[in-house]
ZAMARGU-4260 file (C-alpha; in steps of 0.2 Angstrom, whole numbers, plus 5000, padded with zeros to 4 digits):
<rodrens>
0) 4917/5278/5126 | 4899/5274/5119 | 4893/5257/5119 | 4886/5249/5103 | 4868/5252/5108
5) 4871/5270/5110 | 4880/5271/5093 | 4865/5262/5085 | 4853/5274/5093 | 4862/5288/5086
10) 4862/5281/5069 | 4844/5279/5069 | 4841/5297/5074 | 4854/5305/5063 | 4850/5315/5048
15) 4868/5316/5041 | 4879/5301/5042 | 4895/5311/5039 | 4891/5321/5055 | 4888/5305/5065
20) 4905/5298/5059 | 4914/5314/5063 | 4906/5315/5081 | 4910/5297/5085 | 4927/5293/5077
25) 4935/5289/5093 | 4922/5275/5096 | 4923/5267/5079 | 4935/5254/5072 | 4943/5264/5058
30) 4960/5257/5059 | 4967/5241/5053 | 4975/5229/5066 | 4992/5234/5061 | 4988/5253/5063
35) 4980/5249/5080 | 4995/5239/5086 | 5007/5253/5080 | 4997/5266/5089 | 4998/5255/5105
40) 5017/5255/5103 | 5016/5274/5104 | 5003/5275/5117 | 5012/5263/5129 | 5030/5269/5124
45) 5037/5252/5120 | 5047/5245/5106 | 5042/5230/5096 | 5058/5221/5103 | 5050/5223/5120
50) 5034/5216/5114 | 5043/5201/5107 | 5051/5198/5124 | 5035/5200/5134 | 5024/5191/5122
55) 5034/5175/5121 | 5031/5175/5103 | 5043/5172/5088 | 5053/5188/5084 | 5051/5187/5065
60) 5032/5183/5067 | 5029/5198/5078 | 5038/5210/5066 | 5028/5203/5052 | 5012/5206/5062
65) 5017/5224/5065 | 5021/5226/5046 | 5004/5219/5041 | 5012/5203/5033 | 5004/5191/5045
70) 4987/5190/5053 | 4988/5183/5071 | 4976/5170/5079 | 4966/5175/5094 | 4979/5167/5106
75) 4993/5177/5097 | 4983/5193/5099 | 4981/5189/5118 | 5000/5186/5118 | 5003/5203/5110
80) 4991/5211/5123 | 5003/5203/5137 | 5018/5210/5127 | 5010/5227/5126 | 5005/5226/5145
85) 4987/5231/5140 | 4974/5231/5154 | 4958/5221/5152 | 4948/5235/5143 | 4963/5238/5130
90) 4964/5219/5128 | 4946/5217/5124 | 4947/5232/5112 | 4962/5224/5103 | 4953/5207/5101
95) 4937/5216/5094 | 4949/5226/5082 | 4956/5210/5076 | 4939/5202/5073 | 4939/5190/5088
100) 4927/5188/5102 | 4932/5196/5118 | 4938/5187/5134 | 4922/5179/5141 | 4921/5178/5160
105) 4910/5163/5159 | 4923/5153/5150 | 4936/5146/5162 | 4951/5149/5151 | 4946/5167/5147
110) 4942/5170/5165 | 4960/5164/5170 | 4967/5175/5157 | 4957/5190/5163 | 4963/5187/5180
115) 4981/5186/5175 | 4979/5203/5165 | 4970/5211/5179 | 4984/5206/5191 | 4997/5212/5178
120) 5005/5195/5177 | 5018/5191/5163 | 5013/5179/5150 | 5023/5165/5158 | 5014/5167/5174
125) 4997/5167/5165 | 5003/5151/5156 | 5007/5143/5173 | 4990/5146/5179 | 4982/5139/5163
130) 4994/5124/5165 | 4990/5121/5183 | 4971/5120/5178 | 4975/5108/5164 | 4969/5121/5151
135) 4978/5125/5135 | 4992/5138/5137 | 4995/5152/5125 | 5008/5148/5112
</rodrens>
């Protein structure tokens, strides 16, 4: 996957923007959040019901997100990442796709969440770590 600077450099040097887009489709955010989430369901081979259970979110709310009827907050996107059992890179990509800042290792709360993701913890275990450090839990 190319980073933003590499893509920007290619744009500066391209003569044909359509060729650039075709060459770099896999590195661009062309899908909506709903499309991205539904693609992750397929990639991870999980059901929405399973995501509901593992995300600790309200069932009808999750189904509305997957249908594009509701737009989740940053914390809800992180909860969905736990529900989908995403790794850290996949979680960061999902946050970017949703228009939120990535988990930042210099932020204590984000660092704890990254730790939990890297350790493949459940959202309940992640919330326990947050709670133990007197930091707002994911809801």
